[in-house]
C-alpha positions as CSV (number, residue, x, y, z in Angstrom):
1,M,-68.1,181.1,-0.4
2,V,-68.3,184.8,-1.5
3,H,-71.6,186.6,-0.9
4,D,-72.7,189.6,-3.0
5,I,-73.9,192.0,-0.3
6,R,-75.7,195.2,-1.3
7,I,-77.0,198.0,1.0
8,P,-77.9,201.7,0.3
9,A,-74.9,204.1,0.4
10,I,-76.8,206.3,2.9
11,L,-79.1,205.0,5.7
12,N,-80.7,207.6,7.9
13,I,-82.8,206.0,10.7
14,G,-84.7,207.5,13.5
15,G,-87.6,209.8,14.4
16,G,-87.5,213.0,12.5
17,A,-85.2,211.7,9.8
18,L,-87.6,212.9,7.1
19,A,-86.3,216.4,7.7
20,Q,-82.9,215.4,6.3
21,T,-84.3,214.6,2.8
22,A,-82.9,217.7,1.2
23,S,-79.4,217.3,2.6
24,V,-79.4,213.6,1.6
25,A,-80.4,214.6,-1.9
26,R,-77.5,217.1,-2.1
27,A,-75.1,214.4,-1.0
28,L,-76.2,212.4,-4.0
29,S,-75.9,215.4,-6.3
30,S,-79.6,215.5,-6.8
31,R,-80.7,218.9,-8.1
32,N,-84.2,218.3,-9.5
33,P,-85.9,215.2,-8.1
34,L,-89.3,213.7,-8.9
35,V,-91.2,212.8,-5.8
36,V,-93.1,209.6,-6.4
37,T,-96.1,208.9,-4.0
38,D,-99.8,208.1,-4.0
39,P,-102.9,210.3,-3.6
40,G,-103.5,209.2,0.0
41,I,-100.0,210.4,1.1
42,T,-100.6,213.8,-0.4
43,Q,-103.5,214.3,1.9
44,L,-101.7,213.5,5.1
45,P,-100.5,216.5,7.3
46,F,-96.8,215.6,7.1
47,F,-96.7,215.8,3.3
48,R,-97.2,219.6,3.2
49,G,-94.4,220.0,5.7
50,F,-92.2,217.7,3.7
51,C,-92.8,219.8,0.5
52,D,-92.3,223.0,2.4
53,S,-89.0,221.7,3.8
54,L,-87.7,221.0,0.3
55,R,-88.7,224.4,-0.9
56,T,-87.2,226.1,2.2
57,Q,-83.9,224.3,1.5
58,S,-84.0,225.4,-2.2
59,L,-84.4,222.0,-3.7
60,P,-86.6,222.2,-6.8
61,F,-88.9,219.1,-7.3
62,A,-92.2,217.9,-8.8
63,V,-94.7,215.4,-7.5
64,F,-96.0,212.4,-9.3
65,S,-98.9,211.1,-7.2
66,G,-100.3,208.5,-9.6
67,T,-99.1,205.4,-7.7
68,V,-101.7,202.7,-7.1
69,A,-101.8,199.6,-5.1
70,D,-100.0,196.9,-7.1
71,P,-98.5,199.3,-9.5
72,T,-99.1,198.5,-13.2
73,V,-97.1,199.0,-16.4
74,T,-99.5,201.9,-17.2
75,V,-98.7,203.7,-14.0
76,V,-95.0,203.2,-14.5
77,Q,-95.2,204.7,-18.0
78,A,-97.1,207.7,-16.6
79,G,-94.4,208.2,-14.0
80,L,-91.7,207.9,-16.7
81,D,-93.5,210.6,-18.7
82,A,-93.5,212.9,-15.7
83,W,-89.8,212.2,-15.2
84,R,-89.0,213.1,-18.8
85,N,-91.3,216.1,-19.0
86,G,-89.7,217.6,-15.9
87,S,-86.1,216.9,-16.9
88,H,-85.5,215.3,-13.6
89,D,-82.2,213.9,-12.5
90,S,-83.2,211.8,-9.4
91,L,-86.1,210.2,-7.6
92,I,-87.6,210.4,-4.1
93,A,-90.0,207.6,-3.3
94,L,-92.3,208.4,-0.4
95,G,-95.0,205.9,0.7
96,G,-95.7,202.3,1.1
97,G,-94.2,199.5,-1.0
98,S,-96.3,200.4,-4.1
99,S,-94.8,203.9,-4.2
100,L,-91.3,202.6,-3.7
101,D,-91.8,199.9,-6.3
102,T,-93.2,202.4,-8.8
103,A,-90.2,204.7,-8.3
104,K,-87.8,201.8,-8.9
105,A,-89.5,200.8,-12.1
106,I,-89.5,204.4,-13.3
107,G,-85.8,204.5,-12.6
108,V,-85.2,201.3,-14.5
109,L,-86.8,202.8,-17.6
110,A,-85.1,206.2,-17.1
111,G,-81.7,204.6,-17.0
112,N,-82.2,201.7,-19.5
113,G,-85.0,202.5,-21.8
114,G,-87.4,199.9,-23.3
115,S,-90.5,198.6,-21.5
116,I,-90.6,197.3,-17.9
117,Q,-91.5,193.8,-19.3
118,D,-88.0,193.7,-20.7
119,Y,-86.5,193.4,-17.2
120,K,-88.7,190.7,-15.8
121,V,-86.7,188.0,-14.0
122,P,-84.4,186.4,-15.3
123,H,-83.6,189.4,-17.6
124,P,-80.9,191.7,-16.2
125,I,-80.9,195.5,-15.6
126,P,-77.7,196.4,-17.5
127,R,-77.3,200.1,-16.5
128,P,-77.6,202.0,-13.2
129,L,-80.7,203.8,-12.2
130,P,-80.8,207.6,-11.4
131,P,-80.2,208.3,-7.7
132,L,-83.2,207.1,-5.7
133,I,-84.0,208.1,-2.1
134,A,-86.5,205.7,-0.6
135,I,-88.7,206.8,2.3
136,P,-91.1,204.2,3.6
137,T,-94.3,205.1,5.4
138,T,-95.2,201.5,6.4
139,A,-93.2,199.0,8.5
140,G,-93.1,196.0,6.3
141,T,-92.0,195.8,2.7
142,G,-88.2,196.5,3.2
143,S,-88.3,198.0,-0.3
144,E,-86.2,200.9,0.9
145,V,-83.1,198.6,1.0
146,S,-84.0,195.8,-1.4
147,R,-82.9,194.8,-4.9
148,F,-86.4,194.0,-6.0
149,T,-89.5,195.6,-7.5
150,V,-92.8,194.1,-8.6
151,V,-95.0,195.5,-11.4
152,T,-98.3,194.1,-12.5
153,D,-98.9,193.5,-16.2
154,P,-102.7,193.7,-16.8
155,A,-102.3,192.0,-20.2
156,T,-101.1,188.8,-18.6
157,N,-102.5,189.3,-15.1
158,E,-99.1,188.7,-13.7
159,K,-97.1,190.4,-10.9
160,M,-93.7,190.6,-12.6
161,L,-90.6,190.3,-10.4
162,I,-87.8,192.5,-11.4
163,A,-84.5,192.1,-9.6
164,G,-80.9,193.3,-9.7
165,A,-78.3,195.2,-7.6
166,A,-79.2,198.4,-9.6
167,L,-82.5,198.5,-7.7
168,V,-81.0,199.0,-4.3
169,P,-81.8,202.7,-3.5
170,A,-78.9,205.0,-3.2
171,A,-80.3,206.2,0.1
172,A,-83.0,205.2,2.6
173,I,-84.6,207.5,5.1
174,V,-86.4,205.4,7.8
175,D,-88.5,207.6,10.1
176,F,-90.9,205.6,12.3
177,Q,-93.0,208.8,12.9
178,L,-94.4,208.3,9.4
179,T,-96.1,205.1,10.6
180,L,-98.2,206.5,13.5
181,T,-101.4,206.8,11.4
182,M,-101.2,203.2,10.0
183,P,-104.5,201.4,10.8
184,L,-104.6,198.0,12.4
185,R,-105.1,196.0,9.2
186,L,-102.2,197.6,7.4
187,T,-100.0,197.3,10.5
188,A,-100.8,193.6,10.9
189,D,-100.4,192.8,7.2
190,T,-97.1,194.7,6.6
191,G,-95.7,193.5,9.9
192,T,-96.4,189.9,8.9
193,D,-94.8,190.6,5.5
194,A,-91.6,191.7,7.4
195,L,-91.7,188.6,9.5
196,T,-92.0,186.5,6.3
197,H,-88.9,188.3,5.0
198,C,-87.0,187.3,8.1
199,I,-88.0,183.6,8.1
200,E,-87.5,183.2,4.4
201,A,-84.1,184.9,4.4
202,C,-83.1,182.6,7.3
203,V,-84.1,179.3,5.5
204,S,-83.3,180.4,2.0
205,R,-80.7,178.4,0.1
206,K,-78.9,181.7,-0.3
207,A,-78.7,182.5,3.4
208,N,-75.4,183.8,4.7
209,P,-73.9,185.1,7.9
210,F,-74.6,188.8,7.0
211,S,-78.3,188.2,6.2
212,D,-78.7,185.9,9.2
213,A,-77.6,188.7,11.6
214,F,-80.4,191.0,10.4
215,A,-83.0,188.2,10.0
216,F,-82.7,187.0,13.6
217,A,-82.6,190.5,15.1
218,A,-85.7,191.5,13.1
219,M,-87.8,188.4,13.8
220,Q,-87.2,188.7,17.5
221,A,-88.4,192.3,17.5
222,I,-91.4,191.7,15.2
223,W,-92.7,188.8,17.2
224,K,-92.6,190.9,20.4
225,W,-93.8,194.3,19.1
226,L,-96.2,193.6,16.2
227,P,-99.2,192.8,18.4
228,V,-98.4,195.9,20.5
229,A,-98.3,198.1,17.4
230,C,-101.6,196.7,16.2
231,M,-103.5,197.1,19.5
232,Q,-101.7,200.3,20.7
233,P,-101.1,202.3,17.5
234,A,-99.8,205.3,19.4
235,N,-97.1,203.3,21.2
236,L,-93.9,204.9,20.1
237,A,-91.6,202.2,21.3
238,A,-93.6,199.6,19.3
239,R,-93.7,201.8,16.2
240,E,-90.0,202.5,16.4
241,A,-89.1,198.9,16.9
242,M,-91.3,197.7,14.0
243,M,-89.9,200.3,11.6
244,L,-86.3,199.3,12.4
245,A,-87.1,195.6,12.2
246,A,-88.8,196.0,8.8
247,T,-85.6,197.6,7.4
248,Q,-83.4,194.9,9.0
249,A,-85.7,192.3,7.4
250,G,-85.3,194.1,4.1
251,L,-81.5,193.9,4.4
252,A,-81.9,190.2,5.2
253,F,-84.0,189.1,2.3
254,T,-82.4,191.4,-0.3
255,N,-79.0,189.7,0.5
256,A,-80.4,186.1,0.9
257,S,-83.6,186.2,-1.3
258,V,-87.1,185.1,-0.5
259,A,-88.5,181.7,-1.1
260,L,-91.8,179.8,-1.6
261,V,-94.1,182.1,0.3
262,H,-93.3,185.0,-1.9
263,G,-93.4,183.0,-5.0
264,M,-96.9,181.9,-4.2
265,S,-98.2,185.2,-2.9
266,R,-97.6,187.3,-6.0
267,P,-100.1,185.4,-8.1
268,I,-102.8,185.7,-5.4
269,G,-102.2,189.4,-5.3
270,A,-102.2,189.8,-9.1
271,M,-105.3,187.8,-9.8
272,F,-107.5,188.7,-6.7
273,H,-106.1,192.1,-5.8
274,V,-105.0,191.0,-2.3
275,A,-102.4,193.3,-0.8
276,H,-98.9,191.8,-0.8
277,G,-98.4,191.6,2.9
278,L,-101.8,190.0,3.4
279,S,-101.2,187.4,0.8
280,N,-97.9,186.5,2.4
281,A,-99.6,186.3,5.8
282,M,-102.2,183.9,4.4
283,L,-99.5,181.6,3.2
284,L,-96.8,181.7,5.8
285,P,-98.0,179.1,8.3
286,A,-98.9,176.4,5.7
287,V,-95.8,176.9,3.6
288,T,-93.7,176.7,6.8
289,A,-95.4,173.5,7.8
290,F,-94.6,172.1,4.3
291,S,-91.0,173.1,4.5
292,V,-89.8,172.4,8.0
293,R,-88.7,168.8,7.4
294,S,-86.1,169.9,4.9
295,A,-84.4,172.5,7.3
296,P,-85.4,171.7,10.9
297,A,-82.3,173.3,12.4
298,R,-82.9,176.6,10.6
299,Y,-86.6,176.7,11.4
300,A,-85.8,175.8,15.0
301,A,-83.3,178.7,15.2
302,C,-86.1,181.0,14.1
303,A,-88.4,179.5,16.8
304,R,-85.8,180.1,19.5
305,A,-85.0,183.7,18.3
306,M,-88.8,184.4,18.5
307,Q,-88.9,182.7,21.9
308,V,-91.7,180.3,20.9
309,A,-89.4,177.4,21.7
310,Q,-87.0,176.8,24.5
311,P,-83.2,176.6,24.0
312,G,-83.2,173.0,25.0
313,D,-85.9,171.9,22.6
314,A,-84.9,169.5,19.9
315,D,-84.9,170.9,16.4
316,G,-87.9,168.9,15.3
317,S,-89.9,169.9,18.3
318,A,-88.9,173.6,18.1
319,S,-89.7,173.8,14.4
320,Q,-93.2,172.4,15.0
321,K,-93.7,174.9,17.8
322,L,-92.9,177.6,15.2
323,V,-95.6,176.3,12.9
324,A,-98.1,176.3,15.7
325,A,-97.1,179.8,16.8
326,L,-97.5,181.1,13.2
327,Y,-101.1,179.7,13.0
328,A,-101.9,181.2,16.4
329,R,-100.5,184.6,15.5
330,N,-102.6,184.7,12.3
331,R,-105.7,184.0,14.4
332,E,-104.6,186.7,16.9
333,L,-104.2,189.3,14.1
334,Q,-107.3,188.1,12.3
335,I,-105.5,187.2,9.1
336,P,-108.2,185.9,6.7
337,S,-107.9,182.9,4.5
338,P,-108.6,183.5,0.7
339,R,-112.2,182.2,1.4
340,E,-112.7,184.5,4.4
341,Y,-111.3,187.4,2.3
342,G,-114.2,186.9,-0.1
343,I,-112.6,185.3,-3.1
344,A,-115.1,183.1,-4.9
345,E,-114.1,179.4,-4.6
346,G,-114.7,178.7,-8.3
347,D,-112.5,181.6,-9.4
348,Y,-109.8,180.6,-7.0
349,M,-109.7,176.9,-7.9
350,Q,-109.8,177.7,-11.6
351,A,-106.8,180.1,-11.2
352,I,-104.6,177.5,-9.4
353,P,-102.8,176.2,-12.6
354,Q,-101.9,179.8,-13.7
355,M,-100.9,180.7,-10.2
356,V,-98.6,177.7,-10.0
357,E,-97.0,178.6,-13.3
358,Q,-96.4,182.2,-12.2
359,A,-95.0,181.1,-8.9
360,L,-92.5,178.9,-10.5
361,A,-91.6,181.4,-13.1
362,S,-90.6,183.9,-10.4
363,G,-87.7,181.7,-9.3
364,S,-88.4,182.2,-5.6
365,P,-89.6,178.6,-4.9
366,H,-86.2,177.3,-5.9
367,N,-84.7,179.1,-2.9
368,N,-86.9,177.2,-0.6
369,P,-85.3,174.5,1.6
370,R,-87.9,172.0,0.3
371,I,-88.2,172.7,-3.4
372,P,-91.8,172.0,-4.4
373,T,-93.2,170.3,-7.5
374,P,-96.0,172.0,-9.4
375,D,-98.5,169.5,-7.8
376,E,-97.3,170.4,-4.3
377,I,-97.7,174.1,-5.0
378,A,-101.2,173.4,-6.2
379,A,-102.0,171.4,-3.1
380,L,-100.7,174.2,-0.9
381,Y,-103.0,176.7,-2.7
382,R,-105.9,174.4,-2.0
383,E,-104.9,174.0,1.6
384,V,-104.6,177.7,2.2
385,W,-108.1,178.2,0.8
386,K,-109.4,176.1,3.7
């Protein structure tokens, strides 16, 4: 079987890599980039140094800082207007997953025209994007290396999945030093998001030897280092390991795809404004418990890589140990259920039919080892509530 593998042409990884942004831009023939970020990033000390570095190295640029959590079609249009008004030729995305997703969506429209709704899965992206340099400031989304972006359409209250090889950034700069100010909740949620990427890439019906190598390496590191990064935020070894693992997890899922957890998490995020990593974390143990019987060997391999099962454990036993460990890790990291998060029960239950519809429309559940029926997805939503 032939697998379509995509990775950025340039990957700069390590502490201090941010300083290489201008040289990476020149390698991509970028002469006038638009920096896409959010208001919070612009207030951080490193941002001024980043801008000064670009100026010192004679790289003209402008900043669009209108990114919001769960970027919307309105925000993407505002970014596109900034792109056009500044006659830019490239993009630099700096921030968390929302900034990277926003920049990708701007690039889709800059290179292809139309509205972002035109490219919702399963519709293709026919033409390339302008060169995009992705610089993550959180260790979790993997968007810096992925072929996906997600944009919320307020008119339909849907997180639209947009996918295609054109969305893989031309370059990624992965500097763990940018994550040192991440608070505990953000560290836990984005780290669990990365763990979800690993596990889903491993058990996906599109898994392959290339994606497996990154998935297993990343899940082993995340399982070891995520609690340390949460409890010891200044621990450089933990931050560095988590940042590398998040990128490895991104390489895994972008070349194997995600599955049921992601399909179900996007509607929770869109309807109840739950951060993407947190909604994945809410779902991961229950969806894993639902799925293990259809791929016990693959889930057991995850358990052994994470060292929550012994090498000699039978697959069935190892996979059940994985489920138990995921529930325990959620308790350790204080991952709330939708009820504990504060979502009103009546609103949640009423939204389940629409969430089921949106989950199935994303296509992700069909990559799951156990393909769910609509009724089974609804039952999982109700179980996660409890």
